[in-house]
C-alpha positions in Angstrom: 23.3 -94.6 -155.9 19.7 -95.1 -156.9 16.2 -95.0 -155.3 13.3 -96.2 -157.3 9.8 -95.9 -156.0 6.8 -97.9 -157.2 3.3 -98.8 -156.1 1.4 -95.5 -156.6 -1.8 -95.2 -158.4 -5.5 -94.1 -158.4 -7.3 -95.2 -155.3 -10.8 -94.5 -153.9 -11.1 -92.7 -150.5 -10.8 -95.3 -147.7 -8.6 -97.5 -149.8 -5.1 -98.8 -149.2 -1.7 -98.8 -151.0 1.7 -100.1 -150.4 4.6 -98.0 -151.8 8.0 -99.5 -152.3 11.4 -98.0 -152.7 14.2 -100.2 -154.1 17.7 -99.0 -153.2 21.0 -99.7 -155.0 24.5 -98.5 -155.1 25.0 -98.1 -151.4 25.0 -100.2 -148.2 21.3 -99.9 -147.6 21.2 -101.6 -144.2 23.5 -98.8 -142.8 21.2 -95.9 -143.6 18.0 -94.6 -142.1 15.3 -93.9 -144.7 12.4 -91.5 -145.0 9.3 -90.9 -147.1 8.2 -87.4 -148.1 5.3 -86.2 -150.2 4.5 -83.2 -152.3 0.9 -82.3 -153.0 0.0 -80.0 -155.9 0.8 -76.4 -155.1 2.4 -77.3 -151.8 5.9 -77.7 -150.4 7.4 -81.2 -150.0 6.6 -82.5 -146.5 8.1 -85.2 -144.4 5.9 -88.2 -143.8 7.8 -90.9 -142.0 11.3 -92.2 -141.1 12.8 -95.5 -140.1 16.2 -96.3 -138.6 18.8 -98.4 -140.4 17.9 -101.6 -138.6 14.2 -100.8 -138.6 13.9 -100.7 -134.9 12.5 -97.2 -134.6 10.0 -95.3 -136.7 8.5 -91.8 -136.6 5.6 -90.2 -138.3 4.1 -86.9 -139.1 1.0 -86.2 -137.1 -1.1 -86.0 -140.2 -0.5 -89.6 -141.1 0.0 -91.2 -137.7 -2.2 -94.3 -137.3 -2.8 -94.7 -141.0 0.7 -95.0 -142.5 3.3 -97.6 -141.6 6.9 -97.4 -142.7 9.0 -100.6 -142.8 12.0 -102.0 -144.5 13.5 -105.3 -145.6 17.3 -105.0 -145.6 17.7 -108.3 -147.3 15.8 -106.9 -150.3 17.3 -103.3 -150.0 13.7 -102.0 -150.0 11.8 -99.6 -147.8 8.0 -99.6 -147.8 5.1 -97.3 -146.9 1.8 -99.0 -146.2 -1.1 -96.5 -146.4 -4.5 -97.2 -145.1 -7.8 -95.2 -145.0 -6.6 -93.0 -147.8 -8.0 -89.5 -147.9 -8.3 -87.0 -150.8 -5.7 -84.9 -149.0 -3.2 -87.7 -149.3 -3.0 -87.1 -153.0 0.6 -86.3 -153.8 3.8 -87.5 -155.3 5.6 -89.7 -152.7 9.3 -89.6 -152.5 11.8 -92.0 -150.9 14.8 -90.2 -149.3 18.1 -91.3 -147.8 18.9 -88.3 -145.5 22.6 -89.2 -144.9 23.6 -89.5 -148.5 21.5 -87.4 -149.4 19.5 -88.9 -152.2 16.0 -88.6 -153.5 14.0 -91.0 -155.6 12.0 -89.9 -158.7 8.7 -90.2 -156.9 5.5 -92.1 -157.4 2.1 -90.5 -157.8 -0.8 -91.3 -155.4 -4.2 -90.0 -156.4 -7.1 -90.4 -154.1 -10.4 -89.8 -155.9 -13.8 -91.4 -156.3 
């Protein structure tokens, strides 16, 4: 079982990013998926979740309206589209399969001018 995140980087405030998480080693289409993040000096926090078929999504209040979680079961990949980035979005973003459970290694997002 493996989850590999990508797409992080250094972005200016107000910018956008799309994070990807490629899954392997399990029947991806059968599992709900989530994104979490951990900012420096803070605990890891839940960001968003999506059901196995992608029909339902939920978001933390802090990201609602700016973040969109989606998935492509044909590509075994879950995405996190981030718009209107703020400095407080700076964190390591992790992909998580709650039912396994399995974490990815994380991808760093830094929002700075």
